[in-house]
Every structure is written in structure tokens, then in C-alpha cells.
C-alpha positions in Angstrom: 38.4 34.2 6.7 39.0 37.5 5.1 35.7 37.5 2.5 33.5 35.8 5.2 33.5 32.7 3.8 33.7 29.6 5.8 36.2 27.7 4.7 35.3 24.7 2.4 36.4 21.1 4.4 37.1 19.0 1.5 39.9 21.6 0.1 41.5 21.4 3.6 44.4 18.4 3.6 44.7 18.8 7.2 41.1 18.1 7.8 41.0 15.4 5.0 43.7 13.6 6.7 42.4 13.6 10.2 38.7 12.7 9.5 39.7 9.9 7.6 41.6 8.0 10.5 40.5 6.6 13.6 37.6 5.0 12.8 36.1 1.4 13.8 34.2 -1.1 11.4 30.7 -0.9 11.9 28.4 -3.6 11.0 27.1 -3.0 7.4 25.3 -6.3 6.4 22.3 -5.4 4.1 19.3 -6.0 6.2 17.1 -7.9 4.0 13.7 -9.5 4.8 14.2 -13.2 5.2 13.7 -15.0 2.2 13.4 -11.8 0.1 16.2 -13.0 -2.0 15.1 -16.3 -3.0 11.5 -14.8 -3.8 13.5 -12.1 -6.1 14.8 -15.2 -7.9 11.5 -17.0 -8.3 9.7 -13.9 -9.8 13.0 -13.3 -11.9 12.7 -17.0 -13.4 9.2 -16.6 -14.0 9.8 -13.3 -16.0 12.1 -14.8 -17.8 9.7 -17.8 -19.0 7.1 -15.2 -19.7 9.6 -12.9 -22.0 12.1 -15.6 -23.1 15.5 -14.3 -24.2 14.2 -10.3 -23.3 16.6 -8.1 -21.4 14.7 -5.7 -18.8 16.5 -2.5 -17.3 14.5 -1.5 -14.0 14.7 1.1 -12.4 14.7 1.6 -8.1 13.5 5.3 -8.7 14.7 7.9 -6.0 12.5 10.4 -3.3 10.8 13.1 -4.8 11.7 16.4 -3.8 9.5 17.7 -0.6 10.7 21.2 -0.7 13.5 22.8 -2.0 16.8 20.5 -0.3 14.3 18.4 1.5 13.2 15.2 0.0 10.1 13.0 1.1 11.1 9.5 2.2 12.2 6.7 -0.6 9.9 4.2 -1.3 11.3 1.7 -3.6 9.7 0.7 -7.1 7.7 -2.1 -6.5 8.6 -4.2 -9.7 12.1 -3.5 -8.5 11.5 -5.1 -5.5 9.3 -7.6 -6.5 12.1 -8.5 -9.0 15.8 -8.0 -6.9 14.8 -8.1 -3.1 16.5 -4.6 -2.8 15.2 -1.2 -1.7 18.5 0.8 -2.7 17.6 4.4 -3.8 18.9 4.8 -7.2 20.0 1.3 -8.2 18.9 -0.2 -11.6 18.8 -3.9 -12.1 19.6 -5.7 -15.7 17.8 -9.0 -15.9 17.9 -11.3 -18.9 17.4 -15.3 -18.7 16.4 -14.9 -15.1 20.1 -13.4 -14.3 20.6 -10.4 -12.4 23.1 -7.8 -12.5 22.7 -4.8 -10.0 23.8 -1.4 -10.5 24.1 0.5 -6.9 25.6 3.8 -5.7 28.8 2.9 -4.1 29.0 3.8 -0.5 30.9 6.6 0.6 33.5 5.8 4.0 36.1 6.8 5.8 39.0 8.2 3.7 36.7 9.4 0.6 35.8 12.7 0.6 31.9 12.1 0.1 32.3 10.0 3.7 31.8 14.0 5.1 30.9 15.8 2.4 28.1 13.9 0.1 24.7 14.2 2.4 23.0 11.7 0.1 25.8 8.5 0.2 28.4 9.5 2.9 28.3 7.5 5.9 28.9 10.3 8.2 25.6 11.9 7.2 23.4 8.8 6.4 25.0 6.2 8.6 26.9 2.7 7.8 26.1 1.2 4.5 26.7 -2.1 3.0 29.8 -2.3 0.8 28.5 -3.8 -3.2 30.2 -7.1 -2.0 28.2 -7.3 0.9 25.1 -6.8 -1.4 26.1 -9.2 -4.2 26.3 -11.9 -0.7 23.0 -11.2 0.4 21.1 -11.1 -2.8 22.9 -13.8 -4.9 23.4 -11.7 -7.9 26.2 -9.6 -9.5 26.2 -5.9 -7.9 28.2 -3.1 -9.5 29.2 0.5 -8.8 26.5 2.5 -10.5 29.0 4.4 -12.7 29.5 1.4 -14.7 26.0 1.6 -16.0 26.4 2.5 -19.6 22.6 2.9 -20.1 20.3 -0.1 -20.9 21.5 -2.5 -23.6 19.8 -1.9 -27.1 16.2 -3.3 -27.5 16.0 -3.7 -24.0 12.3 -3.2 -21.7 12.7 -0.7 -19.6 10.4 -0.7 -15.9 10.4 1.7 -13.1 10.7 5.4 -12.8 12.6 7.9 -14.8 13.0 6.3 -18.3 11.4 8.4 -21.1 9.9 5.9 -22.9 9.0 2.8 -20.3 7.8 -0.2 -22.1 4.1 -0.6 -21.7 4.0 -4.5 -22.6 6.6 -5.1 -19.9 4.6 -2.8 -17.5 1.7 -5.1 -18.3 3.1 -8.3 -18.1 5.2 -7.7 -14.5 1.6 -6.4 -13.3 -0.1 -9.7 -14.4 2.3 -11.7 -13.3 2.7 -10.2 -9.8 -1.2 -11.0 -9.8 -0.7 -14.4 -8.2 1.1 -14.7 -5.2 3.8 -16.8 -4.2 3.9 -18.8 -0.4 6.8 -15.8 0.4 4.4 -13.1 -0.5 0.9 -14.9 1.2 3.3 -15.3 4.4 4.4 -11.3 4.0 0.6 -10.2 3.5 -0.9 -12.2 6.5 1.8 -10.3 8.7 0.7 -6.8 6.7 -2.8 -8.0 7.6 -2.2 -9.3 11.2 0.0 -5.9 12.1 -3.3 -3.7 10.7 -5.8 -5.4 12.7 -3.3 -4.5 16.0 -3.2 -1.3 14.5 -7.1 -0.7 14.6 -6.9 -1.6 18.2 -4.5 0.5 18.7 -6.1 3.5 17.0 -9.4 2.7 19.2 -7.7 3.0 22.4 -6.6 6.3 21.6 -10.6 7.7 21.5 -11.2 9.2 24.7 -8.0 12.0 23.7 -9.4 12.0 20.0 -12.7 12.9 21.3 -11.0 15.2 24.3 -9.7 17.7 21.2 -7.0 15.9 19.4 -9.6 14.6 17.2 -8.8 13.1 13.9 -5.3 13.8 13.4 -4.4 11.9 16.5 -5.7 9.2 15.3 -4.3 9.2 12.2 -0.9 9.3 13.5 -1.3 7.1 16.2 -2.0 4.4 13.0 0.8 5.8 11.1 3.6 5.7 14.3 2.2 1.8 14.8 3.0 1.1 11.3 6.3 2.6 11.2 7.0 0.6 14.7 6.1 -2.7 13.4 6.1 -2.4 9.5 7.7 -0.4 7.0 5.3 2.6 7.7 1.8 2.8 6.4 0.9 1.2 2.9 -1.4 4.7 1.7 -2.4 7.5 3.4 -4.5 6.4 6.5 -8.4 7.6 6.0 -9.8 8.9 9.3 -13.5 10.2 8.8 -15.4 11.2 11.4 -19.2 12.1 11.1 -19.9 13.7 8.0 -16.2 13.1 7.1 -16.8 9.4 6.8 -18.7 9.6 3.2 -15.8 11.4 1.8 -13.9 8.7 -0.2 -10.6 10.0 0.3 -10.5 11.8 3.2 -6.7 12.1 4.2 -6.7 15.5 5.4 -7.7 14.1 8.7 -8.2 17.3 10.1 -11.5 17.1 11.8 -13.1 16.8 15.3 -13.9 13.5 16.4 -17.5 13.8 17.9 -19.4 11.4 20.2 -22.6 9.9 18.9 -21.2 9.7 15.3 -19.6 7.2 13.2 -15.4 7.0 12.7 -14.3 5.2 8.7 -11.1 4.1 9.5 -9.6 2.6 6.1 -6.3 1.7 7.2 -3.6 -0.7 6.1 0.4 -1.5 7.3 2.8 -1.8 4.6 5.2 -4.8 5.9 9.0 -4.2 5.6 9.3 -6.5 2.3 6.8 -3.6 1.2 3.5 -5.5 0.9 0.5 -3.8 2.3 -2.7 -4.5 4.1 -6.0 -2.9 3.1 -8.9 -2.8 5.6 -11.4 -0.7 6.7 -14.3 -0.8 9.6 -16.7 2.0 10.5 -17.2 2.3 14.3 -19.5 4.0 16.9 -17.3 6.6 18.1 -19.6 6.4 21.8 -19.6 2.5 21.1 -22.8 2.1 20.1 -24.6 2.8 16.8 -28.1 4.9 16.6 -30.9 3.3 14.7 -30.3 4.8 11.5 -26.8 4.0 11.6 -26.9 0.4 12.4 -30.0 0.4 9.4 -26.9 2.0 7.0 -24.4 -0.7 8.7 -26.5 -3.7 8.4 -27.4 -3.0 4.8 -23.4 -2.7 4.1 -22.8 -5.9 6.1 -25.1 -7.7 4.0 -23.7 -6.6 0.7 -19.9 -7.3 2.1 -21.1 -10.7 3.0 -22.8 -11.7 -0.7 -19.7 -10.2 -2.2 -17.4 -12.1 -0.3 -19.7 -15.2 -0.9 -18.7 -14.9 -4.6 -14.5 -14.8 -4.0 -13.5 -18.5 -5.5 -11.3 -19.9 -8.0 -12.8 -19.9 -11.6 -15.5 -17.3 -10.9 -15.7 -13.7 -12.8 -13.5 -11.1 -11.1 -16.4 -8.8 -11.4 -18.9 -11.2 -9.7 -18.6 -9.9 -6.0 -19.0 -6.5 -7.4 -22.2 -7.2 -9.1 -23.6 -9.9 -6.2 -22.7 -6.6 -3.4 -24.1 -4.0 -6.0 -27.6 -6.1 -6.4 -27.9 -6.3 -2.5 -27.2 -2.0 -2.4 -29.6 -1.3 -4.9 -32.4 -3.3 -3.6 -31.5 -1.8 -0.2 -32.0 1.4 -1.1 -34.7 0.8 -3.4 -36.4 -0.5 0.0 -35.7 2.9 1.5 -37.3 4.6 -1.3 -34.0 6.3 -2.5 -33.7 4.9 -6.2 -35.3 7.2 -9.0 -35.9 4.1 -11.3 -36.8 0.6 -10.5 -33.7 -1.5 -9.6 -33.4 -3.6 -12.4 -33.0 -0.1 -14.5 -30.6 1.2 -11.8 -28.4 -2.3 -12.1 -28.5 -2.2 -15.8 -25.1 -0.6 -18.1 -27.5 2.3 -18.9 -28.9 2.7 -15.4 -26.3 2.8 -12.5 -28.2 5.5 -10.2 -27.5 3.5 -7.3 -24.0 4.3 -7.8 -24.6 7.6 -6.8 -23.9 6.8 -3.1 -21.2 4.3 -4.2 -19.6 5.9 -6.8 -16.3 3.9 -6.6 -15.0 0.6 -7.1 -15.5 -2.1 -4.3 -12.5 -4.5 -4.8 -9.2 -4.6 -6.1 -6.0 -6.7 -6.4 -3.8 -6.5 -3.3 0.2 -6.8 -2.7 3.0 -4.9 -3.0 0.8 -1.7 -4.1 -2.8 -1.2 -2.2 -4.4 -1.0 -5.7 -1.9 -4.0 -7.2 -1.6 -5.0 -10.7 -3.1 -2.0 -12.1 -1.4 -2.2 -15.5 -2.7 -5.0 -16.4 -4.8 -5.3 -19.5 -8.2 -5.2 -19.1 -8.8 -9.2 -19.8 -6.3 -10.1 -17.3 -8.1 -8.2 -14.8 -11.7 -7.0 -15.0 -12.4 -9.8 -17.6 -10.3 -12.7 -16.1 -11.5 -15.8 -13.6 -10.2 -15.8 -10.2 -7.0 -18.1 -9.3 -5.7 -19.7 -6.6 -2.8 -17.1 -5.2 -4.7 -13.9 -5.7 -5.0 -11.8 -2.7 -7.8 -9.2 -3.2 -10.1 -6.7 -1.4 -14.3 -6.8 -0.9 -15.2 -3.3 0.0 -18.6 -2.0 -0.1 -19.8 1.1 1.6 -22.6 3.7 1.2 -21.8 7.1 1.3 -24.5 9.8 2.6 -22.9 13.2 2.2 -24.3 16.3 4.6 -25.1 18.4 1.7 -26.9 15.8 -0.7 -30.7 16.9 -0.4 -31.8 13.2 -2.4 -31.6 11.7 1.3 -33.4 12.0 4.4 -31.7 14.7 7.0 -31.5 11.5 9.3 -29.0 9.7 6.7 -27.0 13.0 6.1 -23.1 12.7 7.1 -23.5 9.0 7.5 -21.1 6.9 5.6 -20.0 3.1 6.3 -17.8 1.3 4.4 -16.6 -2.4 5.2 -13.7 -3.7 3.5 -11.4 -7.0 4.1 -8.4 -8.9 2.5 -9.2 -12.3 1.1 -6.9 -14.5 -0.1 -8.4 -17.2 -3.0 -7.8 -20.3 -2.3 -7.9 -24.2 -4.1 -11.4 -24.6 -3.1 -13.2 -20.9 -2.0 -11.0 -18.0 0.0 -9.8 -17.1 3.1 -10.4 -14.0 4.8 -6.7 -12.6 5.9 -8.7 -10.1 7.9 -11.3 -12.1 9.7 -9.9 -11.0 13.3 -12.1 -8.0 13.1 -15.4 -8.3 13.4 -18.2 -7.6 10.6 -21.1 -6.9 11.9 -22.4 -4.0 14.1 -22.7 -5.7 17.6 -18.9 -7.3 17.5 -17.7 -3.6 16.0 -19.7 -2.2 19.3 -18.0 -4.7 21.6 -14.4 -3.9 20.0 -14.6 -0.4 20.6 -16.2 -0.7 24.2 -13.7 -3.1 25.0 -10.9 -0.4 24.0 -12.0 2.7 25.3 
């Protein structure tokens, strides 16, 4: 063109007429996880019973901008997923008395200008997309085009991202309802944990490459690839800490070497396609054998871990496993001469000196979020009793940083954490991640069998 600009295709009648022709009809059925729609209907019924007569509006959210015109991958809001079974970006659900109306952005298909000009919804850009009618049939709810959504009805409670004033009461109610998992949710969590255990094995098989120079990044990438292949992806940023990085609680940079003779702390979880995630941690000896001092630390953490898991049962205080594990840790540190006060003073609310080496919490609810149900009231979370259907983690550890002068040199740079996912049953608890060994000898065998 004379002004040097490229032609705008949407303004060229010959092009728009030609590109609208000659297309077959591809498969566009929504790719739902089996059982998701039925589970969501049951979840809406529970919400209706908790908030009778109340209208709720929940947003799915949208992908955040990564840079300029490039977005991060979209991950649906957990409450929206729990209530609808749908993972469509920019969707909105209006729910009342257990019934839902879903508003979705309509796809842009051949014959629509957006088919080739809309990089967000045009099928030429993003691939075949279900129609609203196909979504409705799959989900069992009424589905309307997003432009028909006129805004939340007066008095409606709002949840999900994007609202200027989301309802704290609704957020709390949903979090507390999600504490008790139904059979479908438990099955999804089992699958996520099973895949995570397999992912650990895949990572250990890559230890020789990591030691040879590929480092922590290679192991992190190995697990992320496994999670993406067999699930939706990692449920959170994987922690891969070798040697002096292992004591750093959230070592998600994963940019260091993997050193022979050091420990390797792996905290990882596969998020299933249903968005339920596992959260498992083990600490392995890179060369296949713990040194005496590494074994000493691991054995103490193992004793604390077993003491904590023994307290997981219906009717018991949620904080019981925390106190049981912390007492073992405090007494062990005292035996090593690392407490500046008595064990009783350290364990008191006014002391907590042992927490210098274990400053984080040692357990949380698990589900659609790795730290699930976080908006619950304190009374319903830490102040509550455990009940069948809860899924939680137990994860004590000891973290002796390389620059911590309160510990002897031989302990510096050692970090150990053991974390399992447990289902509270009618008479106790089931360790969902039991396929991974807990004891040091079992972990040594796991490494040696895979490298």
C-alpha cells in the first residue's frame, strides 16, 4: 500500500468472504473430567443448604499478563471450578437455590470476523471451541453468551477474581464447605497423589544427568513435564533444593547444582485435570546413602512425622498433629544441645525457641488448592476437630542454614522435610502417599533402584 501499512484483513470483503468458506465441522465437545458435572451439582446443593435463598455470583477469572501482550497460562478459580465443573476463561456463574446459569464468551467460528481476527476466542487462533449449547449439555446447566450478563443481581454475594467487593462471608462459607471432600473429590486426589509418586520416580531417574551438570533446573523441569503429561500440570511451583538450598523453605528458583554426597529435598505435586492437587515431600541422599549426620537429622524428622500422623483421626483437634510433631523436634534438639532453654519453655506459647529450625507450619488442608480452605474462620480451621472426608498434609522438617552460627558446622546446610497427604476416615486416617518410603533405608533404596 502507498502508506506502507499492511492491509487490515477484516476490512477486505473478498478475504472475509473467502475465509468463511470451505471448513469442515471439527469435534467441539467439551473435554470434561468424568463426573465433574455431577460433583459440581452436588456442591451447589450444599451451598444452597448453607445459604438458603441467597444468590451467588462466581467468576472464573482470566490469565494474568506475563509481559506486554503475552499472558500466563489460565488456571480457573477454585471456587468456580468446585461449583460448575467448568474451566472456561472469563466465565461467570449465577447460582441460586442450587441452580446455575453460566455465562461464557461465545466462540468465533467460520463466518464470524473474530474467527481469524480475535486471538483470544477465534478458532483459527485457539482451535475448535465448544458452542454454548454443547457446554450446556455437558454441564447440565443453562448457558448463555457472556454479553447477556448484565452484572450481579442486587444483593448477590460475589466470589472469584475481578470483583471490587467480593463477599468475605461467601468466601469463608465456600472454604469451609470444601473442607469435607466427597467420594469424587477423594478419587481425584488419590489419582493426583499416585501420579505425584510416579513423578518422584521420574525425577530420581534423572539424578545422573543433574549431577553431571544439568542441576536443579533439570529435575524441576522433569517433574513439570511429567505433571503436564499426566495431569493439568504442577499444582504449585516445585521445590528442588540440593545441599545448602534444601533448608530454604520455598526454594523455587531451582537454579543450583545437584552435588554428590549432599541431600536433595523435593516438594512437588501433580495437579489432576480436575484441578485437585497432591503435595508430597521427601529428602533423598543424592549418592544413594545418607552420611551419619544426615541420617541423624532425617531420623529425628521421621520420628516427628510419625508422631504427627498418629494424631490424625476423626474427633481429634486439628492442631494435635502439630503439637505432637513439635514435641519430638524440641526434645531431639535439646538432646543435641541446640536449645537455649528447657524443652518445656521452648514448647510454651511464650517460648517456641525450637521453631528457629522449623519456622513454618507443619500441615494444612489439601484439595483444589495446595493450601486449601485458607479463607475458613480460625474456629473452623485450626480450632476445629478433624472429620471424615478431610484431606490434609503432615510435614515436619528441620532446616539448618549454611550461615546459621547457632548450629555446629557439621549440621549447617542440611535441610530435611517429610510430607505425606492423609485422608481422615471414619476410624483413623489413610496415608494416600504411602507408596513413597518414609524411613531413611527405604529412601536410599529408592535412589539406588532408579539411578
